[in-house]
C-alpha positions, 0 to 999 in steps of 0.5 A: 249203456255202461251206466246201466250195467251192474257194478260187478260187470263194470268192474269186470270190464275195467279189469278186462280193459286193463289187461287189453292195454297191457296186451297191446304193449306186450304185443308191440314189444314181441313184434319188435323182437320178432322184427329184429330176429328176422330182419336182414342186414341194414337199418332199412330192412329193420325199419321195414320189419318193425313197421309190419311186425309191431302192428301184427304183434299188437293185433295178435296180442289183443285177439289172444288176450281178449280170449284169455281175459274173457275166460279168466274174468267172465267164465272162470268166475262162474259158480259152475267153474268152482271144480277148478279150485279143487285141482292142484296148482300144477294141474291148473297151470298145465291145463290153462297153458294147453288151452291158452296155448291152443288159442295163441296157436290158432291166432298165429295160424289165422294170421289176423294181423297180416290179413288186416294189413294186407300182407302175406307171411310165409313161415319157414322152419326158422321163422316159424319156430321163432313165431311159435316161441314168441307166442307160447312163452308169454302164454306160459308166463301169463298163466303163471302170473295168474296162478301166482297172483291167485295165491297171494292176491293180485295187488300183493303180487304186483307190489312184491314183483315191483318191489313197492315195499322193499323200503318200509314207509308210512301210509294210511289204510282202511282195514276191514276185519270180517268174522264168520258168526257162530263158527265155533258152534258150527265147528262143533256140530260139523267136526273139524274136517267139515268145518274147514270145508265150510270156511273154505267155501265161505272164503271162496264165495266172498273172494270175488266181491272183495276183488271187485271192490279192489280189496287186498286180502291181507290175512286169513286168521281162523274164521276171520278175513282181514281186508285192506285198502290204501285210503284213496282206493277205499274211498273211491266209490266207498269200496271199503264200506260197500265191500262188506255188504257185497260179501253178504250178498254173495253168501245170500246168493249161495244159500242153497249150496250152504244149506244143502252142503252144511245145513247152515247159512253163513252170516258175517260181522265186521269192523272197519277202521282207518289209520296210519300203518308202517308197510314193508316187506319181511322174510327171506325164504318166504317174503310177505308184505306186513303192516304194523300200527295201532289201527290193526289192534283197534279194528280187531277190538271193534270187531269184538265189540259187535257182539256186545252192542248187537250190531253186525257191522261197526265202523269208526268215526274216522273211517266214515269221515273219510268215506262219506257214506253213500245214500243207501248206507245208514249209520247209527251213532254208538257213541264213544266205545271203551275198547279192551287194551285202549286207554282212550275210547273210540267213537263208532257207528253201527252201519246198515244197508237200506235193503238189509239191516245190520242191526240183528244182534250177534 
């Protein structure tokens, strides 16, 4: 059954299951805290409370998380829910906290864990307040984490939260520079404000395929998106290569919205390269993860070369050697390209999908 699902659905299910595993751990933890808060004196009373409260906490957390994760992963990713993107951060936080809090409250009132275990829980004022607190606080924390992750990207958020790059170190990464074709002419025709809305719509449309390909959006630079993967993540399922075509497919599926709203169908071009960078946190008032290395400059030069060689997607030989292109991907050797700012030329390939050529010129 799983094998017949689309790649998008499979990735969403993986994300859903990751959240469910985390929910089980959190539920067990909160069950233990609740047991400690209500247990009577003595180790025997505490043990009895733990044996009941931990399973109840896990069951309640799984049920609550299944609703919240289902809404976040399967419902809010639909085009019909884009109106939420126009709301301020605080408004979305309050709205989600109220909705998800109501879900948590319904689960708490329904006592699914107690029913499955065949126990009866009678809440008094004290234990009821503790239960409500332990239900609503994690909901608010989870909503805040979802919202904060949406500002910087989930993987970047987790790296900052866990301090992964507090000490800089070298790592090999793929970088994909993606540019909107003809953006200057589009901006002149639409005007500055509409051009901004156009780019915002493009970036919104391609956000999900980037996330589903496990890409990290490193930067938005004008009309360009810089996406990155650590080498192992980019190689898996050729994500670093397939991401570009998934982005183009997402835009193609949204043709009517762009044509009706802006009078143009956006097109992309891109370059992919692999190399070593120094990754680390910088900043004091505003912290960020930055990457330094020649691979960044080279990828940018390769993206500029797409205009010169008449190819929408260029990948370096080093990137392709690591990836091993899947069967639906075709490559055409462009030879050694002389790039501005580089002494040594770099061998590169034009990359196209079997269903839609990348050799359409710029």
